[in-house]
C-alpha positions in Angstrom: 0.0 0.0 0.0 3.0 2.4 -0.1 5.1 3.7 -2.9 8.4 5.6 -2.4 10.5 7.5 -5.0 13.7 9.1 -3.9 16.0 10.7 -6.5 19.3 12.4 -5.7 21.4 14.1 -8.3 24.9 15.4 -7.4 27.1 17.5 -9.6 30.5 18.3 -8.1 33.5 20.3 -9.4 36.6 20.8 -7.3 40.2 21.7 -7.5 42.8 20.8 -4.9 46.4 22.1 -4.6 49.5 21.5 -2.5 52.3 24.1 -2.3 55.5 23.3 -0.5 56.8 26.4 1.2 59.9 24.7 2.7 61.0 21.5 4.4 58.7 22.3 7.3 55.5 23.7 5.8 53.3 22.4 3.0 50.1 24.4 2.2 46.9 22.7 0.9 44.2 24.8 -0.6 41.3 24.4 -2.9 37.8 25.3 -4.1 34.7 23.1 -4.5 31.1 23.6 -5.8 28.3 21.1 -5.4 24.9 21.3 -7.0 22.2 18.9 -5.6 18.7 18.3 -6.8 16.8 15.9 -4.5 13.2 14.8 -4.4 11.2 12.3 -2.3 7.6 11.2 -2.6 6.0 8.8 -0.2 2.5 7.8 -1.2 0.1 5.7 0.9 -2.8 3.7 -0.5 -2.5 5.5 -3.9 -4.0 8.7 -2.7 -2.3 10.2 0.4 0.9 12.0 -0.2 2.4 11.6 3.2 5.6 13.3 2.1 6.2 15.3 -1.1 9.5 17.2 -1.0 11.8 18.6 -3.7 14.7 21.0 -3.3 17.8 22.0 -5.2 20.8 23.8 -3.6 24.3 25.0 -4.3 27.3 24.6 -1.9 30.4 26.7 -2.6 33.4 25.9 -0.4 37.0 26.9 0.0 39.7 25.3 2.3 43.2 26.1 3.5 45.5 23.9 5.6 49.1 23.8 6.7 51.0 20.7 7.4 53.8 21.7 9.7 56.6 19.2 10.3 58.0 20.6 13.6 60.8 17.9 13.8 61.4 14.3 12.8 58.9 13.1 15.4 56.0 15.6 15.5 53.8 16.7 12.6 50.7 19.0 12.9 48.1 19.7 10.3 45.7 22.6 10.9 43.2 24.3 8.7 39.7 25.3 8.0 36.9 25.0 5.5 34.2 27.5 4.8 31.0 26.7 2.9 28.2 28.9 1.7 24.8 27.1 1.3 22.3 29.1 -0.8 19.2 27.5 0.6 19.9 28.9 4.1 22.0 31.8 2.8 24.5 31.1 5.6 28.3 30.6 5.8 29.5 27.5 7.8 33.0 27.4 9.3 34.7 24.1 9.8 38.1 24.1 11.7 40.2 21.0 11.6 43.3 19.9 13.5 45.3 16.7 13.5 48.7 15.6 14.9 51.0 12.6 14.7 54.0 11.8 16.9 56.6 9.2 16.1 57.2 7.9 19.6 59.8 5.3 18.4 60.9 4.0 15.1 57.9 1.6 14.9 55.3 3.2 17.2 53.3 6.3 16.2 50.7 8.2 18.2 47.9 10.2 16.4 44.9 12.4 17.1 42.4 14.5 15.2 39.6 17.0 15.9 37.2 18.7 13.6 33.8 20.3 12.9 31.8 18.9 10.0 28.5 20.1 8.4 26.3 18.0 6.1 23.8 19.4 3.7 22.3 16.2 2.3 20.7 14.3 5.2 19.8 10.7 5.8 16.4 10.6 7.5 14.8 7.5 9.1 11.2 6.9 8.2 9.8 4.8 11.0 7.6 1.9 9.9 6.8 -0.5 12.8 4.9 -3.0 10.6 7.3 -3.3 7.7 10.7 -2.3 8.9 12.0 1.3 9.0 13.6 2.9 5.9 16.0 5.6 5.2 15.5 8.4 2.7 17.5 11.5 1.7 16.5 15.1 1.7 18.4 18.4 1.0 18.7 20.5 4.1 16.3 23.4 4.2 16.2 24.3 7.9 12.5 23.2 7.9 11.9 19.5 7.8 15.6 18.8 7.2 18.1 21.0 9.1 21.8 21.3 8.3 23.3 18.6 10.3 26.5 19.0 12.4 29.1 16.8 13.9 32.1 17.4 16.2 34.6 14.6 16.0 37.5 13.5 18.3 39.8 10.6 17.3 42.9 9.3 19.0 45.0 6.2 18.4 48.3 4.6 17.8 49.9 2.4 15.1 52.8 -0.1 15.3 54.6 -1.4 12.2 57.1 -4.3 12.1 58.4 -6.6 9.4 55.4 -6.2 7.0 52.8 -6.1 9.8 50.7 -3.2 10.9 48.8 -3.0 14.2 46.4 0.0 14.5 44.1 1.2 17.3 41.7 4.1 17.3 39.1 5.5 19.6 36.5 7.9 18.5 33.7 10.1 19.8 31.3 12.0 17.5 28.6 14.3 18.7 25.7 14.7 16.3 23.2 17.5 15.9 20.4 17.9 13.4 19.3 14.2 13.4 15.8 13.9 11.9 13.3 11.0 12.0 9.9 10.8 10.3 7.1 9.0 12.2 3.4 9.2 11.8 2.7 7.6 15.2 2.2 11.1 16.5 2.4 14.7 15.3 5.4 16.9 16.0 4.6 20.0 18.1 7.8 21.1 19.6 9.2 22.0 16.2 6.3 24.0 14.8 8.0 27.3 15.7 10.8 26.3 13.2 8.3 25.8 10.4 8.4 22.1 10.5 5.4 20.1 9.3 3.9 17.3 11.3 5.7 14.0 11.7 9.3 15.3 11.4 11.2 15.2 14.6 14.6 16.6 15.3 17.2 15.6 17.9 20.8 15.0 18.8 23.0 11.9 19.1 26.5 10.5 19.7 28.6 7.8 18.0 31.5 6.4 20.0 33.7 3.4 20.3 37.1 2.0 19.2 38.5 0.1 16.3 41.4 -2.4 16.2 43.2 -3.7 13.2 46.1 -6.1 12.5 47.2 -6.3 8.9 49.8 -8.2 6.9 51.0 -5.7 4.3 53.6 -7.6 2.2 54.2 -11.0 0.7 52.1 -13.3 -1.5 49.6 -13.6 1.4 48.0 -10.3 2.6 45.1 -9.5 4.7 43.7 -8.1 7.9 41.5 -8.7 10.9 39.6 -5.7 12.2 37.3 -5.4 15.2 35.0 -2.5 16.2 33.2 -2.0 19.4 30.8 0.9 19.2 27.4 2.4 19.8 25.2 5.1 18.1 22.7 6.6 20.4 20.0 9.1 19.3 18.0 11.5 21.6 14.8 12.7 19.9 12.4 13.9 22.5 9.3 13.9 20.2 9.9 10.2 19.3 11.0 8.8 22.7 11.2 10.1 26.3 14.6 8.5 26.7 17.6 8.1 24.3 17.6 5.1 22.1 20.0 3.1 19.8 20.0 4.2 16.2 18.9 1.8 13.5 22.5 1.4 12.2 23.9 0.7 15.7 26.1 -2.4 15.7 27.8 -3.2 19.0 30.4 -5.7 17.7 31.7 -5.9 14.1 34.5 -8.2 12.8 36.0 -8.2 9.3 38.5 -10.9 8.2 40.0 -10.3 4.8 42.5 -12.7 3.0 44.2 -12.5 -0.4 46.7 -14.9 -1.8 48.7 -14.3 -5.0 49.9 -17.5 -6.8 51.2 -17.1 -10.3 48.6 -15.2 -12.3 45.8 -16.1 -9.8 44.6 -13.9 -7.1 42.4 -15.8 -4.5 40.3 -14.0 -1.9 38.1 -14.8 1.1 36.3 -12.3 3.3 34.2 -13.0 6.4 32.0 -10.4 7.9 30.2 -10.5 11.3 28.0 -7.9 13.0 25.7 -8.1 16.0 22.0 -7.5 15.4 20.7 -4.0 14.7 17.8 -2.5 16.7 14.2 -2.3 15.6 10.8 -1.3 17.0 8.0 -3.9 17.3 4.3 -4.0 18.1 3.1 -6.2 21.0 -0.7 -6.1 20.7 -3.8 -4.3 19.6 -6.5 -2.4 21.5 -9.7 -0.7 20.8 -11.2 2.7 21.7 -14.8 3.7 21.3 -15.5 7.4 20.8 -18.5 9.3 22.2 -20.4 8.9 18.9 -20.1 5.1 19.2 -17.4 4.6 16.5 -14.8 1.9 17.5 -11.2 2.3 16.3 -8.4 -0.3 16.4 -4.9 0.8 17.6 -1.6 -1.1 17.7 0.4 -1.0 21.0 4.1 -0.4 20.2 7.1 -1.4 22.4 10.0 0.8 23.3 11.8 2.7 20.5 14.4 0.4 19.0 14.2 -1.8 22.1 14.6 -5.1 20.1 17.5 -6.6 18.2 17.6 -8.5 14.9 19.6 -11.7 14.8 23.4 -11.4 14.3 24.6 -10.9 10.7 27.5 -12.9 9.1 28.5 -14.1 5.7 31.5 -15.4 3.7 32.5 -14.1 0.3 35.0 -16.0 -2.0 36.7 -14.9 -5.2 39.2 -16.1 -7.8 40.7 -13.8 -10.5 43.1 -14.7 -13.3 45.2 -12.2 -15.1 46.4 -12.8 -18.7 48.0 -11.0 -21.6 46.1 -9.7 -24.7 48.5 -9.3 -27.6 51.8 -7.5 -27.1 50.8 -4.6 -25.0 47.4 -5.5 -23.5 46.2 -7.3 -20.5 43.0 -8.7 -19.1 41.4 -10.3 -16.1 38.6 -12.8 -15.7 37.2 -13.8 -12.3 34.4 -15.5 -10.4 33.1 -14.4 -7.0 30.6 -16.0 -4.6 28.7 -13.6 -2.3 27.3 -15.2 0.9 29.0 -18.5 0.1 27.2 -20.6 2.8 23.9 -19.0 2.0 23.3 -17.5 5.4 19.7 -16.2 5.9 20.5 -12.8 7.3 17.4 -10.8 8.4 16.9 -7.5 6.7 13.8 -6.6 8.7 10.7 -8.0 10.3 7.1 -7.6 9.1 4.3 -7.5 11.6 0.5 -7.8 11.2 -2.2 -8.1 13.8 -4.9 -10.7 13.5 -7.5 -11.1 16.2 -5.3 -9.2 18.7 -2.4 -11.5 18.0 0.9 -10.2 16.5 2.1 -12.3 13.5 5.8 -11.9 12.9 7.6 -12.7 9.5 11.3 -12.3 8.8 12.4 -10.8 5.5 15.9 -11.9 4.5 18.7 -10.2 2.6 20.2 -11.7 -0.6 21.5 -15.3 -0.3 24.4 -17.0 -2.3 25.0 -15.0 -5.4 27.7 -15.9 -8.1 29.2 -13.1 -10.2 31.4 -13.5 -13.3 33.6 -10.6 -14.2 35.8 -9.8 -17.2 38.0 -6.7 -17.8 
């Protein structure tokens, strides 16, 4: 009973430059212009246009940074970016600062801080019965504000004999998060010109990432592990903060490649703990004064449930060969989701006679692909 059309066109022109002043200072500077044309239409039961948004906008940006090598151990990179966005007719200032310190010949410490604005926004459309969806709108400071993030990153890396061990911790504060929900009307945002059902809030993404990588030899690959959380706080949606739809507490990636002759063999295994979702738990009825009885669905806590864990194995084999005297080619076969894991995409719910019927909808299973270049 629903139809969604979301078109996003992006035209970008940029020029970037580096100018070496001396052995200690290298300047980076450039210009960028981005034109976006974005539309989204969400129709219910062929007649109700729940959302009908279309906007186009131009971003014009300039940046300047200086990489300052203070000595053999310490390097600082500082700079800023300014962007004018014509839909809001405002200028946004984004300072950046990063540093690296070579503590020993093999051990390096690093840190970074920055302000970031985003003018094309990912918005969650809550759908309890058929799984929530994302759509994209251009910021207009009405239904879709310009979003902002302040990011802190710190870590270290250790290299020895073709191996790299890397660790990073991060914290990103988020502002201008928007969710669309027709469970209730938005009232707190009316003074900003927002229409009903769009809710604005804040959030935070934090965690750490660990990587061990083999960088040389016939066999290469890496193992990475991420522990993190993404929490949103949208008062109009939930009285308490809740985990975002893309929150994954634990994530593991194991990547392997092996070069033998003209063959390149690959195997990748991906694992992630289940993502959150909102579920109904029953149905109730209310009878109005005029005697009309309406059915309503009782909904559990916002993103209070978790889908099953996700994992899959991908395999590939590629063969390189010569074409004539000066040409070359490659042919290969890949198998996505080799052991055909039924990974849950989302859950559908329907209520029959006050009972909630649950159905799992799965992502793609084993899929072979043949490539030639």
